[in-house]
VMD Tcl script that draws the C-alpha trace (Angstrom):
set ca {
  {6.50 3.19 -15.11}
  {2.73 3.34 -15.39}
  {0.88 6.48 -16.42}
  {-2.63 7.70 -17.19}
  {-4.52 10.83 -18.15}
  {-6.44 12.56 -15.38}
  {-8.63 15.57 -14.81}
  {-7.01 17.05 -11.70}
  {-8.73 19.52 -9.38}
  {-6.38 22.50 -9.04}
  {-8.53 25.28 -7.60}
  {-11.80 25.92 -5.84}
  {-13.08 29.48 -5.89}
  {-16.53 30.93 -5.33}
  {-18.02 27.44 -5.13}
  {-16.61 26.67 -8.58}
  {-14.13 23.84 -9.18}
  {-11.32 24.30 -11.71}
  {-9.59 21.25 -13.18}
  {-6.60 20.71 -15.47}
  {-5.97 17.84 -17.87}
  {-2.73 16.15 -16.81}
  {-0.71 13.00 -17.24}
  {-0.18 11.22 -13.93}
  {2.72 8.83 -13.31}
  {3.19 5.92 -10.93}
  {6.97 6.22 -10.75}
  {7.37 3.42 -8.19}
  {4.85 1.05 -9.82}
  {3.01 0.75 -6.50}
  {-0.38 2.07 -7.62}
  {0.22 5.62 -6.34}
  {0.08 8.21 -9.11}
  {1.95 11.05 -7.38}
  {3.84 12.73 -10.25}
  {2.29 14.79 -13.03}
  {2.94 16.89 -16.10}
  {0.73 18.76 -18.57}
  {-1.20 16.42 -20.85}
  {0.16 16.16 -24.36}
  {-2.54 15.06 -26.76}
  {-1.64 14.98 -30.44}
  {-4.01 12.42 -31.95}
  {-7.66 11.39 -31.86}
  {-6.54 8.11 -30.30}
  {-4.82 9.93 -27.43}
  {-7.92 12.08 -26.93}
  {-10.05 8.94 -26.82}
  {-7.64 7.38 -24.30}
  {-7.86 10.52 -22.10}
  {-11.65 10.39 -22.26}
  {-11.67 6.73 -21.19}
  {-9.27 7.33 -18.27}
  {-11.21 10.34 -17.01}
  {-14.58 8.66 -17.45}
  {-13.31 5.66 -15.45}
  {-11.58 7.64 -12.65}
  {-13.57 10.88 -12.43}
  {-11.91 14.03 -11.10}
  {-8.65 13.41 -9.25}
  {-8.59 15.35 -5.97}
  {-5.56 13.73 -4.30}
  {-3.17 16.60 -5.13}
  {-5.73 19.25 -4.12}
  {-6.46 17.45 -0.85}
  {-2.76 17.03 -0.03}
  {-1.29 20.36 -1.07}
  {-1.82 23.63 -2.89}
  {-1.58 24.50 -6.57}
  {-0.32 27.85 -7.78}
  {-0.16 28.87 -11.42}
  {3.36 29.52 -12.67}
  {3.09 32.29 -15.28}
  {6.58 31.61 -16.63}
  {5.97 27.88 -17.14}
  {2.34 28.35 -18.08}
  {1.26 25.50 -15.83}
  {0.39 24.58 -12.24}
  {3.02 24.01 -9.56}
  {1.99 21.84 -6.64}
  {3.25 22.44 -3.11}
  {2.62 19.50 -0.73}
  {1.20 20.14 2.75}
}
mol new
graphics top color blue
foreach p $ca { graphics top sphere $p radius 0.5 }
foreach p [lrange $ca 0 end-1] q [lrange $ca 1 end] { graphics top cylinder $p $q radius 0.2 }
display resetview
């Protein structure tokens, strides 16, 4: 399974874009990163890797364009509901 860090657009409000740092997964190894979880960064090397991935890919809007995020207070993270 392939994965990468991504800055994912989760909300657009009052002409302001909100993004969340996530880990994206290509579970089928077909080039489609359609699964995610909160990013877990514990070292400078991981932070550098996240910076490189985000700098290369820019802001990921696929999830935002294909569904809706809502913040789950209990989990403390974003749930995504596909369209």
